[in-house]
C-alpha angles and dihedrals in degrees: 000000000000116000114242125219089256101048102026093096107238117121089229089068094054090043090053091052091048091049092050094050091047091050090053093051093050097057117094104180116078093226092051091049091052093050092048093050093050096045092046093050093048093048097043095048095038095235127158094223136025133176141173123200125196109202125226127208095258104066096271139079125276089201132009119184123188136187126196095036122100122233090249091054090048091052091051092051090060130201125014115284122257125238099270141121117001093350090059092046091054091054092055103043133076101218140053127281117220121178131178089212121007091198091067095053113107090230093059111113101183134260126288117241112289094018114136117244115258132189122168113045138193124180140165134186117245105225137181104196106302094344120095108217097181149313122266118197142168133201138195107023108220121236096355142080098262132300121319137218088260091053089052091052092048094049089049089053091049090049091054092053090041089058091053094046093046093048091050091049091051091050090049093052092047091049090050091050090053091048091050091049091050091047092050090051091051092047091049089054092049092047090052092049097044116020099034091052091051092047090051090051090046092055093049092047092049090051090051091050090050091053092049100043094093104036101032111020094171093055090043088055090055091050091051090052088054089051090055091049093049091048090052091050091050090050090051091051091050092047091051091050093048090049090055090054088070106075117225118249094251094143093056103032106021129226099290097053093041093051092044091053091047091052091047091055093048092048090057095044099049136055091230116085113247119194136183129206126180128190120193100311115172127208111284133199110289094246092054093047091051092048092050091049094049093048090049091050092049093047092048091049091053093046095049096040104039113016103062088222125172093200132032117184123197118195128182115188138172117256110186105295091340137056143244125219122201126185112183130175135183093222133125095286126207144224106263094206091051091051090054092049090051091052093240101119095169090219093302092128094053091045092053090047091052092049096048090044090067097039095264136116135230128210128188123203117185141138130171110278096010103080128237134278122192118189130186128184128191125189098224125227 
């Protein structure tokens, strides 16, 4: 009996299995998880070909990932296979399927044009409880007389971990879709509050300029200048909203690096000086890091767009197991209660909502002529 990579004894075999399982667990995108599963199975069991099909509800496959076939071969094979023959059987059975020669099985229905020839076959369903997530199979064992009992055990182990990784990836993608939907809803609300109001004012001012152009050209000129100013403000609001549609690379870089880069870009783009200081901040839960980043972005936008500041200072400091964000400017300041009465909340409502949504709190200190300081604290996790 041929020794498998799992049971053959060398540490390198166990290390290869561990590496494969770890690689599966680290992938977040469903497509990446599928590719990792297939490549790992083919390499560990020394097969020429490997594939994993995820069924749809219409007799076909929603996704079908292969390893060991070139792109040109895949193009010649044509459309994705249907659920038929041995593939269909694997989706409706609990255990593995091992064949000395797949071509001699009564369920075999032939190869499509361009498909490579396969003989020995080993496949297992990928299941999560009663749900079949897919079918994982290998063909053409290299340098041996077909697949062994040990190969079958190893592929079963991989399928169990594949089910966990695939389920986690699906949950991640669904969670991300919900987050995107929530973010789009928030942005739509902010666009309605900010941009649509400016566009309405722009239209009224343009109409006034049109009415004055003949009888009072000087006044019409002033109205047209106001039109230009309102159009510029609307463009800034739109640009800020579009920028927020691109999520920051918090997963890869973390809050500190992401915020530092954001400040560096703003410092180059504006006449005001923008600085960033960080003091011993540890990694925080993902939701808190995102909330801190979004509040910092909103506060920076307000300071650079409305305050007339020469200096804006961003500070991120450790507070117990949590963190404290401070954005302070030396601009003209404002009276927070007057801003609320006028209906121009400058994003304060959304900032407070973001803070409270992650168990934090937001405070605003501002008076005319004294600048503005916005502080946010989160408790950590």
